[in-house]
PALODREN-389286 format. One line per field, with one value per residue (C-alpha): x, y, z. Coordinates in nm, 3 decimals. Example, Ala and Ser with C-alpha at 12.3 -4.5 7.8 and 13.67 -1.06 7.14 Angstrom:
x c(1.230_1.367)
y c(-0.450_-0.106)
z c(0.780_0.714)
! end
This chain:
x c(5.016_4.706_4.918_5.130_4.818_4.681_5.005_5.004_4.644_4.720_5.025_4.815_4.550_4.819_4.985_4.655_4.600_4.952_4.908_4.572_4.707_5.025_4.830_4.602_4.887_5.089_4.795_4.796_5.170_5.160_4.854_4.986_4.736_4.792_5.025_4.917_5.020_5.341_5.421_5.376_5.611_5.851_5.843_5.908_6.203_6.336_6.339_6.533_6.777_6.851_7.060_7.310_7.422_7.620_7.570_7.823_8.088_8.088_7.741_7.679_7.344_7.312_6.988_6.815_6.667_6.487_6.809_6.941_6.620_6.646_7.010_6.925_6.651_6.846_7.192_7.125_6.777_6.644_6.275_6.136_6.194_6.564_6.714_6.870_7.198_7.213_7.205_7.468_7.700_7.638_7.731_8.040_8.149_8.121_8.311_8.600_8.556_8.527_8.265_8.174_7.825_7.589_7.219_6.941_6.623_6.431_6.208_6.304_6.004_5.921_6.138_6.295_6.095_6.415_6.427_6.587_6.936_6.895_6.824_7.119_7.356_7.246_7.266_7.616_7.737_7.591_7.748_8.083_8.066_7.985_7.855_7.517_7.208_6.863_6.530_6.248_5.905_5.617_5.270_5.088_4.745_4.826_5.139_5.295_5.667_5.781_6.125_6.345_6.319_6.527_6.832_6.867_6.783_7.047_7.310_7.260_7.497_7.224_6.851_6.727_6.367_6.233_5.902_5.868_5.733_5.471_5.294_4.917_4.952_5.147_5.473_5.788_5.978_6.119_6.279_6.321_6.662_6.540_6.236_6.124_5.850_5.719_6.026_6.266_6.507_6.584_6.789_6.641_6.789_6.949_7.124_7.216_7.519_7.677_7.615_7.743_8.059_8.116_8.049_8.236_8.544_8.592_8.963_8.999_8.836_9.021_9.347_9.260_9.259_8.886_8.725_8.468_8.234_8.212_8.210_7.833_7.785_8.049_7.883_7.519_7.526_7.417_7.157_7.011_6.984_6.742_6.514_6.142_5.913_5.817_6.181_6.214_6.463_6.382_6.564_6.746_6.694_6.907_6.731_6.709_6.804_7.021_7.247_7.394_7.497_7.330_7.520_7.328_7.298_7.382_7.713_7.802_7.729_7.915_8.217_8.199_8.171_8.463_8.673_8.586_8.706_9.025_8.920_8.928_8.603_8.374_8.373_8.687_8.595_8.818_8.570_8.349_8.609_8.509_8.172_7.817_7.627_7.253_7.093_6.731_6.478_6.459_6.260_5.913_5.642_5.883_6.022_5.817_5.715_5.690_5.660_5.916_5.910_6.090_5.973_5.631_5.767_6.067_6.211_6.178_6.546_6.622_6.477_6.720_7.011_6.920_6.911_7.261_7.381_7.246_7.410_7.748_7.737_7.516_7.286_6.952_6.691_6.694_6.367_6.407_6.343_5.988_6.093_6.257_5.949_5.726_5.950_5.934_5.554_5.550_5.789_5.577_5.256_5.415_5.538_5.184_5.060_5.378_5.331_4.994_5.147_5.420_5.160_4.957_5.257_5.283_5.202_4.974_4.704_4.904_5.202_4.974_4.825_5.170_5.307_5.003_5.089_5.467_5.553_5.357_5.461_5.824_5.792_5.634_5.888_6.168_6.033_6.001_6.354_6.492_6.312_6.450_6.800_6.794_6.649_6.943_7.161_6.959_6.735_6.359_6.194_5.811_5.667_5.287_5.196_5.436_5.318_4.952_5.016_5.169_4.879_4.619_4.770_4.812_4.449_4.305_4.516_4.402_4.035_4.078_4.252_3.990_3.688_3.819_4.080_3.970_3.641_3.831_4.067_3.779_3.609_3.925_3.990_3.635_3.626_3.956_4.032_3.892_4.081_4.426_4.697_4.725_5.039_4.851_4.562_4.797_4.950_4.604_4.528_4.839_4.748_4.366_4.373_4.450_4.089_3.924_3.657_3.827_4.131_4.499_4.729_4.969_5.191_5.028_5.099_4.769_4.643_4.349_4.263_3.989_3.918_3.945_3.609_3.436_3.098_3.056_3.188_2.946_2.645_2.685_2.709_2.449_2.437_2.559_2.850_2.938_2.936_3.147_3.403_3.427_3.471_3.752_3.922_3.892_4.005_4.325_4.410_4.317_4.531_4.836_4.763_4.719_5.031_5.225_5.091_4.823_4.482_4.175_3.978_3.682_3.555_3.358_3.229_3.540_3.756_3.986_4.099_4.383_4.657_4.973_5.115_4.783_4.640_4.979_5.318_5.467_5.835_5.906_5.535_5.601_5.799_5.519_5.260_5.462_5.544_5.177_5.076_5.330_5.238_4.870_4.946_5.156_4.883_4.623_4.851_4.857_4.477_4.399_4.355_4.109_3.919_3.907_3.756_3.490_3.410_3.464_3.712_4.055_4.071_4.318_4.350_4.457_4.638_4.720_4.982_5.065_5.233_5.149_4.980_4.618_4.374_4.304_4.088_3.739_3.521_3.144_2.910_2.950_2.701_2.852_3.189_3.441_3.816_3.907_4.119_4.058_4.278_4.435_4.690_4.401_4.227_4.549_4.594_4.241_4.323_4.638_4.436_4.206_4.497_4.616_4.337_4.503_4.841_4.727_4.923_4.813_5.025_5.100_5.289_5.351_5.702_5.699_5.640_5.908_6.165_6.075_6.127_6.385_6.681_6.504_6.405_6.681_6.550_6.251_6.303_6.094_5.945_5.863_5.523_5.435_5.418_5.046_4.773_4.496_4.134_4.070_4.435_4.609_4.959_5.146_5.305_5.522_5.394_5.583_5.527_5.719_5.860_6.012_6.367_6.284_6.016_6.242_6.518_6.274_6.148_6.460_6.485_6.119_6.147_6.460_6.281_5.984_6.209_6.370_6.029_5.905_6.196_6.124_5.756_5.825_6.047_5.745_5.893_5.570_5.636_5.971_5.834_5.536_5.759_5.949_5.635_5.473_5.767_5.669_5.301_5.184_5.408_5.371_5.042_5.195_5.377_5.045_4.890_5.172_5.147_4.779_4.857_5.112_4.842_4.609_4.875_5.010_5.003_4.866_5.015_5.199_5.275_5.466_5.191_4.977_4.623_4.431_4.103_3.913_3.918)
y c(-2.649_-2.479_-2.258_-2.154_-2.075_-1.869_-1.673_-1.602_-1.484_-1.264_-1.120_-1.046_-0.864_-0.668_-0.570_-0.443_-0.236_-0.093_-0.001_0.169_0.380_0.452_0.567_0.796_0.969_1.001_1.199_1.414_1.464_1.568_1.790_1.949_1.785_1.872_2.151_2.365_2.097_2.028_2.400_2.409_2.115_2.292_2.598_2.387_2.222_2.563_2.679_2.367_2.396_2.762_2.651_2.471_2.748_3.070_3.384_3.479_3.720_3.890_4.039_4.362_4.513_4.885_4.967_5.301_5.229_5.439_5.546_5.671_5.866_6.019_6.112_6.269_6.480_6.589_6.632_6.712_6.861_6.607_6.526_6.223_6.157_6.229_6.443_6.242_6.416_6.204_5.888_6.048_6.077_5.711_5.620_5.842_5.654_5.322_5.469_5.503_5.147_4.990_4.712_4.473_4.624_4.853_4.766_5.001_4.822_5.149_5.291_5.640_5.669_6.031_6.346_6.463_6.698_6.901_6.983_6.857_6.943_6.698_6.416_6.521_6.508_6.152_6.053_6.197_6.006_5.678_5.731_5.811_5.495_5.274_4.984_5.108_4.895_5.054_4.876_4.813_4.693_4.531_4.604_4.270_4.428_4.641_4.476_4.823_4.863_5.123_5.261_5.513_5.864_5.909_6.075_5.796_5.518_5.634_5.665_5.310_5.038_4.774_4.754_4.479_4.351_4.347_4.171_3.874_3.526_3.457_3.126_3.106_3.157_3.484_3.333_3.380_3.054_3.103_3.370_3.427_3.478_3.645_3.838_3.910_4.173_4.336_4.218_4.361_4.141_4.203_4.026_3.997_4.237_3.938_3.824_4.173_4.233_3.904_3.970_4.326_4.201_3.933_4.152_4.456_4.260_3.983_4.047_3.979_3.640_3.554_3.643_3.383_3.119_3.120_3.140_3.419_3.241_2.958_3.186_3.218_2.844_2.777_3.022_2.944_2.598_2.404_2.664_2.670_2.290_2.320_2.575_2.508_2.497_2.863_2.972_3.006_2.866_2.749_2.981_2.873_3.145_3.228_3.234_3.617_3.918_4.020_3.725_3.953_4.207_4.523_4.852_5.173_5.429_5.699_5.526_5.518_5.890_5.974_5.785_5.963_6.306_6.228_6.132_6.455_6.642_6.439_6.261_5.894_5.732_5.519_5.256_5.238_5.214_4.909_4.713_4.698_4.633_4.349_4.301_4.300_4.578_4.621_4.942_4.934_5.091_4.917_5.161_5.066_5.174_5.233_4.899_4.646_4.358_4.003_3.655_3.380_3.021_3.099_3.456_3.615_3.971_4.002_4.289_4.238_4.315_3.997_3.792_3.951_3.914_3.547_3.485_3.627_3.440_3.113_3.183_3.250_2.940_2.716_2.669_2.647_2.391_2.129_1.942_1.569_1.457_1.347_0.986_0.969_1.120_0.869_0.583_0.715_0.721_0.362_0.243_0.390_0.260_-0.084_-0.042_0.039_-0.302_-0.476_-0.336_-0.510_-0.838_-0.806_-0.737_-1.043_-1.269_-1.175_-1.458_-1.277_-1.014_-0.790_-0.803_-0.742_-0.429_-0.310_-0.359_-0.190_0.116_0.112_0.009_0.284_0.540_0.447_0.453_0.800_0.939_0.787_0.942_1.282_1.264_1.166_1.456_1.704_1.563_1.584_1.934_2.044_1.915_2.122_1.841_1.886_1.546_1.551_1.457_1.480_1.263_0.981_0.980_0.988_0.706_0.503_0.574_0.505_0.171_0.081_0.165_0.000_-0.312_-0.321_-0.288_-0.555_-0.788_-0.728_-0.773_-1.059_-1.250_-1.106_-1.292_-1.616_-1.514_-1.433_-1.763_-1.958_-1.767_-1.804_-2.172_-2.265_-2.013_-2.244_-2.545_-2.445_-2.198_-1.854_-1.970_-2.259_-2.029_-1.791_-2.086_-2.190_-1.835_-1.840_-2.187_-2.211_-2.489_-2.721_-2.678_-2.837_-3.096_-3.430_-3.563_-3.628_-3.885_-3.732_-3.847_-3.719_-3.713_-3.805_-3.717_-3.875_-3.780_-3.869_-3.797_-4.106_-4.207_-3.893_-4.061_-4.137_-3.795_-3.612_-3.802_-3.620_-3.272_-3.016_-2.939_-2.584_-2.705_-2.971_-2.719_-2.472_-2.736_-2.875_-2.527_-2.451_-2.789_-2.799_-2.436_-2.500_-2.817_-2.674_-2.368_-2.589_-2.794_-2.484_-2.318_-2.625_-2.602_-2.867_-2.886_-2.967_-3.233_-3.256_-3.260_-3.561_-3.468_-3.455_-3.612_-3.420_-3.544_-3.351_-3.396_-3.230_-3.172_-3.080_-2.871_-2.697_-2.862_-2.871_-2.923_-3.197_-3.253_-3.565_-3.353_-3.094_-3.360_-3.520_-3.178_-3.083_-3.410_-3.367_-3.001_-3.094_-3.344_-3.088_-2.824_-3.066_-3.141_-2.766_-2.742_-3.069_-2.920_-2.661_-2.914_-3.160_-2.891_-2.816_-3.178_-3.359_-3.607_-3.582_-3.555_-3.753_-3.759_-4.045_-3.961_-4.185_-4.070_-4.225_-4.121_-4.262_-4.214_-4.104_-3.944_-3.587_-3.320_-3.178_-3.482_-3.464_-3.305_-2.983_-2.815_-2.937_-3.088_-3.128_-3.107_-3.442_-3.755_-4.127_-4.434_-4.719_-4.488_-4.278_-4.585_-4.698_-4.364_-4.407_-4.761_-4.641_-4.387_-4.668_-4.906_-4.675_-4.829_-5.173_-5.043_-4.759_-4.508_-4.164_-4.111_-4.390_-4.367_-4.598_-4.715_-4.507_-4.188_-4.280_-4.339_-4.010_-3.804_-3.966_-3.802_-3.468_-3.467_-3.651_-3.526_-3.760_-4.115_-4.401_-4.693_-4.988_-5.099_-5.402_-5.580_-5.584_-5.676_-5.419_-5.471_-5.427_-5.461_-5.784_-5.644_-5.660_-5.339_-5.219_-4.931_-4.688_-4.439_-4.107_-3.988_-3.640_-3.644_-3.490_-3.754_-4.033_-3.935_-3.949_-4.298_-4.445_-4.738_-4.830_-4.805_-5.023_-5.281_-5.273_-5.331_-5.631_-5.785_-5.711_-5.901_-6.206_-6.178_-6.196_-6.498_-6.667_-6.678_-6.547_-6.658_-6.479_-6.179_-6.156_-6.149_-5.854_-5.666_-5.710_-5.534_-5.210_-5.269_-5.023_-4.753_-4.822_-4.890_-5.069_-5.304_-5.378_-5.453_-5.694_-5.866_-5.930_-6.052_-6.297_-6.453_-6.484_-6.648_-6.890_-7.239_-7.120_-7.121_-6.792_-6.657_-6.349_-6.100_-5.897_-5.927_-5.606_-5.676_-5.378_-5.063)
z c(-13.974_-13.840_-13.616_-13.916_-14.116_-13.829_-13.803_-14.176_-14.159_-13.860_-14.037_-14.345_-14.139_-13.955_-14.283_-14.426_-14.112_-14.132_-14.498_-14.437_-14.151_-14.348_-14.654_-14.450_-14.271_-14.589_-14.728_-14.416_-14.458_-14.823_-14.779_-14.457_-14.227_-13.860_-13.973_-13.677_-13.424_-13.613_-13.604_-13.228_-13.178_-13.417_-13.190_-12.882_-13.049_-13.157_-12.795_-12.707_-13.000_-12.924_-12.627_-12.849_-13.089_-13.058_-13.270_-13.532_-13.405_-13.747_-13.690_-13.497_-13.404_-13.340_-13.164_-13.152_-12.810_-12.550_-12.379_-12.714_-12.771_-12.423_-12.486_-12.824_-12.669_-12.360_-12.511_-12.876_-12.864_-13.112_-13.095_-13.273_-13.558_-13.549_-13.824_-14.108_-14.026_-13.709_-13.922_-14.147_-13.846_-13.768_-14.125_-14.102_-13.788_-13.973_-14.265_-14.021_-13.892_-14.240_-14.184_-14.462_-14.479_-14.289_-14.330_-14.219_-14.116_-14.144_-14.414_-14.536_-14.767_-14.683_-14.706_-14.381_-14.163_-14.133_-14.504_-14.822_-14.707_-14.420_-14.671_-14.884_-14.585_-14.513_-14.881_-14.912_-14.610_-14.749_-15.089_-14.933_-14.724_-15.022_-14.814_-14.697_-14.757_-14.744_-14.700_-14.943_-14.834_-15.024_-14.893_-14.899_-14.932_-15.236_-15.374_-15.382_-15.324_-15.076_-15.170_-14.992_-15.133_-15.445_-15.281_-15.026_-15.274_-15.520_-15.248_-15.131_-15.249_-15.217_-15.151_-14.923_-14.900_-14.544_-14.619_-14.383_-14.457_-14.191_-14.141_-14.097_-13.723_-13.783_-13.658_-13.863_-13.898_-14.247_-14.461_-14.835_-14.987_-15.306_-15.425_-15.779_-15.787_-16.104_-16.288_-16.032_-15.837_-15.470_-15.211_-14.866_-14.610_-14.437_-14.756_-14.888_-14.659_-14.770_-15.138_-15.106_-14.943_-15.206_-15.507_-15.380_-15.283_-15.541_-15.556_-15.183_-15.215_-15.535_-15.365_-15.104_-15.375_-15.444_-15.787_-15.759_-16.000_-15.745_-15.445_-15.413_-15.458_-15.194_-14.958_-15.022_-15.174_-14.865_-14.780_-15.130_-15.123_-14.830_-14.993_-14.951_-15.251_-15.189_-15.191_-14.815_-14.568_-14.217_-13.979_-13.669_-13.409_-13.111_-12.776_-12.783_-12.996_-12.702_-12.782_-13.052_-12.780_-12.921_-12.923_-12.849_-13.126_-12.870_-12.788_-13.159_-13.190_-12.870_-13.002_-13.340_-13.183_-12.951_-13.253_-13.432_-13.122_-13.112_-12.794_-12.696_-12.822_-12.605_-12.882_-13.097_-13.470_-13.518_-13.307_-13.615_-13.883_-14.120_-13.952_-14.086_-13.909_-13.877_-13.759_-13.642_-13.409_-13.072_-12.861_-12.732_-12.973_-13.261_-13.376_-13.572_-13.349_-13.480_-13.332_-13.381_-13.248_-12.924_-12.864_-12.905_-12.894_-13.120_-13.326_-13.699_-13.756_-13.563_-13.850_-14.098_-13.859_-13.808_-14.184_-14.226_-13.916_-14.058_-14.395_-14.238_-14.017_-14.234_-13.935_-14.108_-14.006_-14.280_-14.329_-14.385_-14.744_-14.819_-14.876_-14.532_-14.368_-14.546_-14.435_-14.077_-14.089_-14.220_-13.950_-13.671_-13.827_-13.822_-13.462_-13.346_-13.461_-13.349_-12.996_-12.966_-13.083_-12.819_-12.549_-12.648_-12.588_-12.222_-11.984_-11.742_-11.767_-11.534_-11.769_-12.067_-11.913_-11.811_-12.162_-12.316_-12.109_-12.109_-12.465_-12.646_-12.384_-12.427_-12.806_-12.811_-12.564_-12.771_-13.094_-12.925_-12.785_-13.124_-13.292_-13.036_-13.067_-13.447_-13.433_-13.217_-13.502_-13.748_-13.882_-13.874_-13.871_-13.876_-13.538_-13.530_-13.831_-13.732_-13.369_-13.473_-13.720_-13.437_-13.199_-13.467_-13.569_-13.201_-13.117_-13.428_-13.369_-13.008_-13.108_-13.375_-13.132_-12.864_-13.089_-13.302_-13.108_-12.774_-12.803_-12.829_-12.550_-12.317_-12.398_-12.319_-11.997_-11.875_-11.965_-11.802_-11.528_-11.262_-11.387_-11.514_-11.421_-11.588_-11.770_-11.927_-12.021_-12.201_-12.385_-12.498_-12.610_-12.827_-12.960_-12.957_-13.215_-12.925_-12.811_-13.111_-13.038_-13.006_-12.829_-12.875_-12.728_-12.479_-12.197_-11.880_-11.510_-11.344_-10.996_-10.810_-10.451_-10.205_-9.836_-9.617_-9.470_-9.592_-9.646_-9.277_-9.180_-9.411_-9.275_-8.944_-9.100_-9.197_-9.571_-9.513_-9.301_-9.557_-9.841_-9.645_-9.560_-9.914_-10.061_-9.816_-9.866_-10.247_-10.279_-10.087_-10.275_-10.616_-10.556_-10.504_-10.816_-11.032_-10.891_-11.000_-11.355_-11.328_-11.491_-11.283_-11.468_-11.233_-10.877_-10.761_-10.419_-10.205_-10.479_-10.715_-11.055_-11.219_-11.476_-11.612_-11.962_-12.121_-12.273_-12.277_-12.273_-11.922_-11.862_-11.602_-11.553_-11.344_-11.096_-11.091_-11.014_-10.735_-10.586_-10.589_-10.418_-10.138_-10.094_-10.072_-9.796_-9.611_-9.642_-9.511_-9.216_-9.139_-9.166_-8.988_-8.642_-8.771_-8.981_-8.691_-8.473_-8.733_-8.830_-8.501_-8.650_-8.821_-9.200_-9.414_-9.791_-10.016_-10.342_-10.636_-10.894_-11.228_-11.552_-11.894_-12.226_-12.233_-12.471_-12.360_-12.518_-12.553_-12.531_-12.568_-12.822_-13.022_-12.791_-12.465_-12.397_-12.116_-12.133_-11.981_-12.019_-12.074_-12.092_-11.893_-11.730_-11.597_-11.456_-11.294_-11.113_-10.979_-10.864_-10.689_-10.494_-10.376_-10.312_-10.034_-9.822_-9.818_-9.706_-9.482_-9.690_-9.811_-10.123_-10.369_-10.701_-10.990_-11.074_-11.395_-11.199_-10.945_-11.218_-11.389_-11.074_-10.846_-11.020_-11.040_-10.671_-10.483_-10.149_-10.185_-10.057_-10.194_-10.002_-10.224_-10.101_-10.309_-10.641_-10.698_-10.939_-10.926_-11.020_-11.391_-11.494_-11.594_-11.578_-11.250_-11.125_-10.841_-10.632_-10.410_-10.133_-10.167_-9.835_-9.782_-9.647_-9.310_-9.245_-9.370_-9.129_-8.837_-8.938_-9.096_-8.852_-8.900_-9.279_-9.285_-9.069_-9.307_-9.606_-9.435_-9.367_-9.721_-9.878_-9.661_-9.750_-10.125_-10.070_-9.921_-9.569_-9.415_-9.058_-9.033_-9.217_-8.985_-8.678_-8.820_-8.927_-8.587_-8.418_-8.591_-8.671_-8.408_-8.559_-8.930_-9.111_-9.413_-9.171_-8.997_-9.339_-9.421_-9.083_-9.150_-9.501_-9.364_-9.152_-9.453_-9.669_-9.410_-9.558_-9.893_-10.241_-10.307_-10.657_-10.541_-10.626_-10.391_-10.523_-10.450_-10.278_-10.416_-10.629)
! end
């Protein structure tokens, strides 16, 4: 019940934290917080997405580049600016090719330097073509519109606005479809060719089974649905303007002049039939330079070409709806807190640190990859606010956990790290209610050990030597106990008291206890030569093992308490450790522990030692010595002989039993103990119980 209450309280605190972080970053989202960082990630994603699209084959770009200027000067004697008659010849060439539209991204706001006739020649060519679009520009500083001179304006079939929509960092990411200035309506230069084509040729589209009244909706419907609040659309740029394969203005003129002479043109006019053509300056120092997400030096005409390209292919970048973005921010705010909860459930500090590093890193990388993948599909999902919401909730949850729950965690670790295994400590951290003052009744496996004859050994040692030895001995034994999931209750000089299945539940705790006892004996056997050299005499350890109910918990006062155990089963384990003295054994177990482990560890053989009555206990019990299989196989004959003698002993046939025991007494200490007992009981009343002589 307490654990459930704690979880509910923790969930409530986590939810409040999530909601606070979510609310803050929603405000940032709606008020364009971190817009600069978001814009930079937008640009990075645009560079990535540019690899996955191809330009429309219906768009052609004619560039008045440096080579064209050089050709005009050398071959035609034209200095800069070119005469308008040169542009007239370009228009005349496209009149032959019959494109859908020809848009000039140039401002003819001043009369020609070559005279009025030059302007009239250009105007006549445009009027004859009937598909020429001229540019209009709005000066931001004055709000004044710059039109072409009257002859050129009147000859144009459409006027297109070339004013760009720059963001605060002077990068063009968007474009307007329409402009309304001083009551006048203009299409953008990128939209004008499409509108001109649709309005000039309604019959063509109607003949294809399309209702012209629905034509614009069919063509622009998806694009219009993604309009921003300011009437702009997010453009999807190609990697470079050169992706549109620019044609040189000089090659167009060469082809036109060849045609007028009846010669084969360099560029056949039919190459441009039914295309949308843009003409613009592309020579260094002449063309207007702008910055786009994937190019810092980009010709302005490329923005208009991109708008038309996006319209034709419906390849705009569509921003996710606000409600989806808000949901995304909430999800990542929640994940930040959830990550801390996952980390806290790890069983070791190493795993916790690893998860604290890997889980948020993986989450952020995953979010970034998703955003790039969606952007390649034309979907702009906000990145900065969601990631920052995740990091903020993660950091705040970590700080909260460290300052609030971490204090409890550190207390538990410091209090128990010397006594229980890391797994048990983590279990306590997850269930700290188990550490309340007081005890609980649990079934425990109990371990008591003591060094044989240590009092006499220690009397001949210097204090420093004694301390050094005890530290080495207790460290080795304690390590084995902890590795097997045990809890160290206390040290009493050379003695160790330990138990299993508390404070945390331990599966097969009886097996763990027996395994630890046998491993301790084996380790001592490995160290015996070294210890004998240091102490001057061999060291042996007696262990008593029992399993049973006991009261275990924090016993003491509120100011000072110990995590310990009390009960008859505890006392019995202590008695079994001492009972080893009478039989000359080193590990003794109760029948309950034997029965709990013999099926789980079949490689352990059991020698029944005696049916005894120990000091302080009225009940009679049978005690056993666990023997590893390899040792049993070496001593099988001796052990079988012992068992034969023991059965005679309990029948009261002491004389016959003694004869058998004496045959192996010099090889087996329990047999020697029985031989002596036979002598003591000869001629006396026997009740079938070995009465222990001491504790």
